[in-house]
C-alpha angles and dihedrals in degrees: 000000000000124000118222121222094219095068094251123130118293119273110249134198087257091060090052090045090230112171119242089244091056092049092049093048093050093045092051091048091056092043088059093043099050092043091053094044093048092051092047092050095039095237140106121276091239090058095057119114129205091251089063090065095071127147096272090051093048093047090050089050092051091050089048095055091047099046105029101028092036093228119168125241089258091058090046091054091048091054091047091050090056091050092049091049089054092052091048085057091051096048093078097037105041109037090180088067095053095101091046090049092051090052091050091049088054092063103108126229112248119251117230139188114267101218127186116281116256117237140168125239122241094260091049091050091049091051090050094049090050093050100087116080108240091198090074131064094238092045091053090051093046093050091051091049093049092046092052095042091055103033095047096033090231127182111236090248090054092048099050091041096057116120126211092247091057090071113083110197095188112115118296089036118218142178125226109219128194101205139188115306090021091285110154124205136174115217127193115227134222117250090248091053092046091051091050093051092046090050089055094047089052091061100027112124110255131222094034133099117339093231116110098235123047131189126229091278092056094252130117115295112252131216092250090047093056091044089054091049092048092051091050093049091046090058090051091048091054089071091061096034112026093186089076089070091072094053134074107239111202134152090261091052088061088053091049090049091053091050094048094049091047092049091051090049099045104022085211117118091191092062090049091051092050092047093051095042096240117171093217139013090246090079091051097049090082089076091056090057091051098046112085093190091068091055092045091056090052090048093050092049091061136047131225115263118253106247119205113234112248139191122242115247126187115254123266114274093240092048090048090055093047092049091051097245 
Protein backbone atom coordinates (compact mmCIF):
# COMPACT_ATOMS: atom_id res chain seq x y z
CA UNK A 1 0.00 0.00 0.00
CA UNK A 2 1.31 3.44 -0.99
CA UNK A 3 1.84 6.29 1.48
CA UNK A 4 0.80 9.78 0.43
CA UNK A 5 2.97 12.78 1.19
CA UNK A 6 0.04 15.07 2.01
CA UNK A 7 -0.94 13.21 5.17
CA UNK A 8 -4.10 11.75 3.68
CA UNK A 9 -4.96 8.09 3.85
CA UNK A 10 -2.75 5.64 1.89
CA UNK A 11 -3.54 4.93 -1.75
CA UNK A 12 -4.79 1.37 -2.11
CA UNK A 13 -5.11 -1.02 -5.01
CA UNK A 14 -8.82 -0.23 -4.97
CA UNK A 15 -8.11 3.46 -5.61
CA UNK A 16 -5.96 2.50 -8.58
CA UNK A 17 -8.63 0.02 -9.73
CA UNK A 18 -6.00 -2.68 -10.05
CA UNK A 19 -7.54 -6.07 -10.68
CA UNK A 20 -7.05 -8.86 -8.12
CA UNK A 21 -5.14 -10.84 -10.76
CA UNK A 22 -2.69 -7.96 -11.25
CA UNK A 23 -2.17 -7.63 -7.49
CA UNK A 24 -1.59 -11.37 -7.12
CA UNK A 25 0.86 -11.47 -10.04
CA UNK A 26 2.90 -8.54 -8.73
CA UNK A 27 2.89 -9.89 -5.18
CA UNK A 28 4.08 -13.29 -6.35
CA UNK A 29 6.83 -11.69 -8.43
CA UNK A 30 8.17 -9.91 -5.36
CA UNK A 31 7.78 -13.00 -3.23
CA UNK A 32 10.14 -14.77 -5.62
CA UNK A 33 12.51 -11.80 -5.78
CA UNK A 34 12.91 -11.16 -2.06
CA UNK A 35 13.23 -14.88 -1.33
CA UNK A 36 16.02 -15.18 -3.90
CA UNK A 37 17.79 -12.01 -2.71
CA UNK A 38 17.58 -13.04 0.96
CA UNK A 39 19.05 -16.47 0.24
CA UNK A 40 21.82 -14.97 -1.90
CA UNK A 41 22.75 -12.43 0.81
CA UNK A 42 22.27 -14.84 3.71
CA UNK A 43 19.71 -12.70 5.47
CA UNK A 44 15.98 -12.56 6.16
CA UNK A 45 13.58 -11.05 3.62
CA UNK A 46 12.39 -8.47 6.18
CA UNK A 47 15.98 -7.23 6.58
CA UNK A 48 16.46 -6.43 2.90
CA UNK A 49 16.94 -2.84 1.82
CA UNK A 50 16.21 -1.22 -1.52
CA UNK A 51 19.93 -0.91 -2.23
CA UNK A 52 20.20 -4.70 -2.16
CA UNK A 53 17.96 -4.92 -5.24
CA UNK A 54 20.55 -3.54 -7.63
CA UNK A 55 20.98 -4.47 -11.29
CA UNK A 56 23.35 -7.42 -10.71
CA UNK A 57 20.92 -8.88 -8.16
CA UNK A 58 17.95 -8.46 -10.49
CA UNK A 59 19.84 -9.97 -13.44
CA UNK A 60 20.84 -12.92 -11.28
CA UNK A 61 17.20 -13.33 -10.23
CA UNK A 62 16.00 -13.29 -13.84
CA UNK A 63 18.59 -15.90 -14.77
CA UNK A 64 17.52 -17.97 -11.76
CA UNK A 65 13.84 -18.10 -12.72
CA UNK A 66 14.73 -19.05 -16.29
CA UNK A 67 17.30 -21.73 -15.56
CA UNK A 68 16.26 -23.18 -12.23
CA UNK A 69 12.51 -22.55 -12.27
CA UNK A 70 12.27 -23.23 -16.03
CA UNK A 71 10.23 -20.09 -16.66
CA UNK A 72 9.72 -18.94 -20.23
CA UNK A 73 10.90 -15.62 -21.61
CA UNK A 74 7.33 -14.34 -21.31
CA UNK A 75 7.28 -15.10 -17.58
CA UNK A 76 10.71 -13.51 -17.19
CA UNK A 77 9.47 -10.34 -18.85
CA UNK A 78 6.38 -10.30 -16.63
CA UNK A 79 8.55 -10.50 -13.48
CA UNK A 80 10.80 -7.74 -14.82
CA UNK A 81 7.78 -5.56 -15.60
CA UNK A 82 6.66 -5.85 -11.97
CA UNK A 83 10.14 -4.87 -10.74
CA UNK A 84 10.28 -1.87 -13.07
CA UNK A 85 6.86 -0.76 -11.90
CA UNK A 86 8.12 -0.85 -8.30
CA UNK A 87 11.11 1.34 -9.16
CA UNK A 88 8.86 3.81 -10.99
CA UNK A 89 7.00 4.09 -7.70
CA UNK A 90 10.28 4.77 -5.85
CA UNK A 91 11.53 7.44 -8.26
CA UNK A 92 9.26 10.13 -6.81
CA UNK A 93 9.53 9.06 -3.18
CA UNK A 94 13.20 8.15 -2.68
CA UNK A 95 15.34 10.56 -4.72
CA UNK A 96 18.47 8.76 -3.52
CA UNK A 97 17.34 5.72 -5.51
CA UNK A 98 16.86 7.60 -8.78
CA UNK A 99 20.15 6.44 -10.31
CA UNK A 100 19.42 2.85 -9.24
CA UNK A 101 15.93 3.09 -10.75
CA UNK A 102 17.30 4.36 -14.06
CA UNK A 103 19.71 1.44 -14.21
CA UNK A 104 16.87 -1.01 -13.53
CA UNK A 105 14.73 0.58 -16.25
CA UNK A 106 17.62 0.03 -18.67
CA UNK A 107 17.38 -3.76 -18.29
CA UNK A 108 15.90 -4.90 -21.61
CA UNK A 109 12.98 -7.21 -22.02
CA UNK A 110 14.02 -10.53 -23.48
CA UNK A 111 13.02 -11.34 -27.03
CA UNK A 112 11.35 -14.68 -27.64
CA UNK A 113 10.21 -16.79 -30.54
CA UNK A 114 6.60 -16.24 -31.49
CA UNK A 115 5.55 -19.75 -32.38
CA UNK A 116 2.24 -20.82 -33.85
CA UNK A 117 -0.67 -21.06 -31.45
CA UNK A 118 -1.70 -24.56 -30.41
CA UNK A 119 -5.27 -25.60 -31.09
CA UNK A 120 -7.42 -28.71 -31.10
CA UNK A 121 -9.33 -29.99 -34.11
CA UNK A 122 -13.11 -30.30 -34.09
CA UNK A 123 -13.05 -34.03 -33.43
CA UNK A 124 -10.57 -33.53 -30.58
CA UNK A 125 -12.72 -30.80 -29.06
CA UNK A 126 -15.80 -33.01 -29.31
CA UNK A 127 -13.98 -35.88 -27.58
CA UNK A 128 -12.92 -33.51 -24.80
CA UNK A 129 -16.43 -32.12 -24.31
CA UNK A 130 -17.80 -35.66 -24.10
CA UNK A 131 -15.23 -36.74 -21.49
CA UNK A 132 -17.07 -35.64 -18.27
CA UNK A 133 -19.77 -37.99 -17.00
CA UNK A 134 -23.10 -36.07 -17.00
CA UNK A 135 -24.63 -38.61 -14.61
CA UNK A 136 -22.59 -37.17 -11.73
CA UNK A 137 -22.66 -33.74 -10.09
CA UNK A 138 -19.01 -33.04 -10.84
CA UNK A 139 -19.36 -34.32 -14.40
CA UNK A 140 -22.30 -32.00 -15.04
CA UNK A 141 -20.26 -29.08 -13.73
CA UNK A 142 -17.17 -30.06 -15.71
CA UNK A 143 -19.12 -30.38 -18.96
CA UNK A 144 -20.61 -26.92 -18.46
CA UNK A 145 -17.16 -25.44 -17.75
CA UNK A 146 -15.60 -27.03 -20.81
CA UNK A 147 -18.49 -25.96 -23.02
CA UNK A 148 -18.24 -22.35 -21.85
CA UNK A 149 -14.45 -22.23 -21.98
CA UNK A 150 -14.46 -23.36 -25.61
CA UNK A 151 -17.65 -21.81 -26.99
CA UNK A 152 -16.99 -18.36 -25.49
CA UNK A 153 -13.20 -18.49 -25.81
CA UNK A 154 -12.82 -17.52 -22.17
CA UNK A 155 -9.59 -16.95 -20.31
CA UNK A 156 -9.36 -19.19 -17.25
CA UNK A 157 -9.65 -16.13 -14.98
CA UNK A 158 -12.85 -15.11 -16.79
CA UNK A 159 -14.29 -18.61 -16.49
CA UNK A 160 -13.70 -19.15 -12.77
CA UNK A 161 -14.76 -15.58 -12.02
CA UNK A 162 -18.20 -15.88 -13.61
CA UNK A 163 -21.17 -15.25 -11.32
CA UNK A 164 -24.56 -16.88 -11.61
CA UNK A 165 -26.20 -13.58 -12.57
CA UNK A 166 -23.86 -13.18 -15.55
CA UNK A 167 -25.64 -16.03 -17.35
CA UNK A 168 -28.82 -14.94 -19.13
CA UNK A 169 -30.98 -17.95 -19.97
CA UNK A 170 -33.47 -15.97 -22.05
CA UNK A 171 -33.40 -16.99 -25.72
CA UNK A 172 -30.96 -16.50 -27.22
CA UNK A 173 -28.94 -17.30 -24.11
CA UNK A 174 -25.82 -15.26 -23.47
CA UNK A 175 -23.01 -14.78 -21.00
CA UNK A 176 -21.80 -11.40 -19.72
CA UNK A 177 -18.01 -11.46 -19.40
CA UNK A 178 -15.80 -8.98 -17.58
CA UNK A 179 -12.53 -9.41 -19.44
CA UNK A 180 -8.95 -8.33 -19.20
CA UNK A 181 -8.44 -4.58 -18.92
CA UNK A 182 -12.04 -4.20 -17.69
CA UNK A 183 -13.40 -4.75 -21.18
CA UNK A 184 -16.90 -6.16 -20.97
CA UNK A 185 -18.52 -8.23 -23.66
CA UNK A 186 -21.78 -10.15 -24.04
CA UNK A 187 -21.52 -13.41 -25.98
CA UNK A 188 -24.42 -15.48 -27.35
CA UNK A 189 -24.18 -19.18 -26.63
CA UNK A 190 -24.85 -22.31 -28.68
CA UNK A 191 -27.85 -24.39 -27.70
CA UNK A 192 -25.52 -27.19 -26.56
CA UNK A 193 -23.61 -24.79 -24.32
CA UNK A 194 -26.81 -23.31 -22.96
CA UNK A 195 -28.17 -26.77 -22.18
CA UNK A 196 -24.94 -27.72 -20.38
CA UNK A 197 -25.00 -24.57 -18.21
CA UNK A 198 -28.70 -25.02 -17.40
CA UNK A 199 -28.09 -28.64 -16.43
CA UNK A 200 -25.42 -27.49 -13.99
CA UNK A 201 -27.60 -24.74 -12.52
CA UNK A 202 -30.35 -27.30 -11.92
CA UNK A 203 -28.09 -29.33 -9.61
CA UNK A 204 -25.76 -26.59 -8.36
CA UNK A 205 -25.78 -26.38 -4.52
CA UNK A 206 -27.75 -23.35 -3.41
CA UNK A 207 -27.05 -20.77 -0.73
CA UNK A 208 -23.30 -20.86 -1.24
CA UNK A 209 -20.92 -18.62 -3.16
CA UNK A 210 -22.41 -16.47 -5.92
CA UNK A 211 -19.87 -17.66 -8.48
CA UNK A 212 -21.18 -19.91 -11.22
CA UNK A 213 -18.79 -22.82 -10.74
CA UNK A 214 -17.99 -24.32 -7.34
CA UNK A 215 -15.40 -26.84 -6.28
CA UNK A 216 -16.06 -29.93 -4.18
CA UNK A 217 -15.92 -27.88 -0.97
CA UNK A 218 -18.64 -25.51 -2.17
CA UNK A 219 -16.25 -22.61 -2.72
CA UNK A 220 -15.33 -20.77 -5.90
CA UNK A 221 -13.50 -22.84 -8.48
CA UNK A 222 -9.83 -21.85 -8.74
CA UNK A 223 -7.52 -21.65 -11.74
CA UNK A 224 -5.54 -24.66 -10.56
CA UNK A 225 -8.77 -26.54 -9.89
CA UNK A 226 -9.97 -26.08 -13.45
CA UNK A 227 -6.53 -26.97 -14.83
CA UNK A 228 -6.63 -30.23 -12.84
CA UNK A 229 -10.12 -31.04 -14.16
CA UNK A 230 -9.08 -30.25 -17.73
CA UNK A 231 -6.01 -32.49 -17.49
CA UNK A 232 -8.14 -35.34 -16.12
CA UNK A 233 -10.75 -34.97 -18.88
CA UNK A 234 -8.01 -34.77 -21.52
CA UNK A 235 -6.73 -38.18 -20.41
CA UNK A 236 -10.25 -39.59 -20.74
CA UNK A 237 -10.65 -38.00 -24.18
CA UNK A 238 -7.44 -39.66 -25.39
CA UNK A 239 -9.23 -43.02 -25.34
CA UNK A 240 -11.75 -41.82 -27.93
CA UNK A 241 -9.31 -39.58 -29.82
CA UNK A 242 -5.68 -40.74 -29.45
CA UNK A 243 -4.33 -37.69 -31.32
CA UNK A 244 -4.95 -35.60 -28.18
CA UNK A 245 -2.11 -37.44 -26.46
CA UNK A 246 0.45 -35.61 -28.58
CA UNK A 247 -0.89 -32.17 -27.68
CA UNK A 248 -0.69 -30.01 -24.59
CA UNK A 249 -4.27 -29.33 -23.49
CA UNK A 250 -4.46 -26.22 -21.32
CA UNK A 251 -7.21 -23.65 -20.64
CA UNK A 252 -5.61 -21.27 -23.13
CA UNK A 253 -5.53 -23.98 -25.79
CA UNK A 254 -9.34 -24.11 -25.54
CA UNK A 255 -9.38 -20.35 -26.13
CA UNK A 256 -7.04 -20.73 -29.10
CA UNK A 257 -9.23 -23.52 -30.48
CA UNK A 258 -12.30 -21.29 -30.27
CA UNK A 259 -10.47 -18.50 -32.11
CA UNK A 260 -9.19 -20.79 -34.86
CA UNK A 261 -12.60 -22.34 -35.49
CA UNK A 262 -14.25 -18.91 -35.55
CA UNK A 263 -11.65 -17.56 -37.98
CA UNK A 264 -12.20 -20.51 -40.31
CA UNK A 265 -15.97 -19.96 -40.15
CA UNK A 266 -16.06 -16.15 -40.56
CA UNK A 267 -12.72 -15.30 -42.24
CA UNK A 268 -12.95 -12.02 -40.33
CA UNK A 269 -10.20 -11.29 -37.82
CA UNK A 270 -12.15 -8.35 -36.40
CA UNK A 271 -14.98 -10.62 -35.28
CA UNK A 272 -12.47 -12.95 -33.64
CA UNK A 273 -10.90 -10.02 -31.77
CA UNK A 274 -14.30 -8.83 -30.53
CA UNK A 275 -15.27 -12.34 -29.44
CA UNK A 276 -12.05 -12.86 -27.48
CA UNK A 277 -12.04 -9.37 -26.00
CA UNK A 278 -8.71 -8.33 -27.49
CA UNK A 279 -7.76 -4.66 -27.14
CA UNK A 280 -6.14 -4.58 -30.60
CA UNK A 281 -5.95 -6.71 -33.73
CA UNK A 282 -2.24 -7.25 -33.12
CA UNK A 283 -3.06 -9.86 -30.49
CA UNK A 284 -5.40 -11.63 -32.90
CA UNK A 285 -3.00 -11.77 -35.85
CA UNK A 286 -1.34 -14.86 -34.36
CA UNK A 287 -4.33 -16.90 -35.53
CA UNK A 288 -3.86 -15.72 -39.11
CA UNK A 289 -0.32 -17.09 -39.07
CA UNK A 290 -1.55 -20.46 -37.79
CA UNK A 291 -4.49 -20.90 -40.18
CA UNK A 292 -3.39 -22.46 -43.50
CA UNK A 293 -6.77 -21.81 -45.18
CA UNK A 294 -6.18 -18.06 -45.11
CA UNK A 295 -2.87 -18.52 -46.94
CA UNK A 296 -4.40 -20.92 -49.45
CA UNK A 297 -7.02 -18.33 -50.40
CA UNK A 298 -4.29 -15.76 -50.97
CA UNK A 299 -2.35 -18.29 -53.04
CA UNK A 300 -5.36 -19.16 -55.17
CA UNK A 301 -6.13 -15.49 -55.78
CA UNK A 302 -2.76 -14.97 -57.48
CA UNK A 303 -0.76 -16.77 -60.12
CA UNK A 304 2.90 -17.65 -60.26
CA UNK A 305 5.05 -15.20 -62.24
CA UNK A 306 6.36 -16.30 -65.61
CA UNK A 307 10.12 -16.60 -65.25
CA UNK A 308 12.32 -16.23 -68.32
CA UNK A 309 14.64 -19.15 -68.86
CA UNK A 310 18.25 -18.19 -68.32
CA UNK A 311 21.69 -19.64 -68.86
CA UNK A 312 24.04 -20.33 -65.96
CA UNK A 313 27.12 -18.15 -65.89
CA UNK A 314 30.07 -18.54 -63.52
CA UNK A 315 30.27 -15.94 -60.77
CA UNK A 316 32.30 -12.78 -61.10
CA UNK A 317 35.96 -13.21 -60.12
CA UNK A 318 35.72 -10.60 -57.36
CA UNK A 319 32.55 -12.17 -55.97
CA UNK A 320 34.21 -15.59 -56.11
CA UNK A 321 37.10 -14.30 -54.00
CA UNK A 322 34.76 -12.63 -51.49
CA UNK A 323 32.66 -15.77 -51.15
CA UNK A 324 35.76 -17.86 -50.46
CA UNK A 325 35.56 -19.99 -53.58
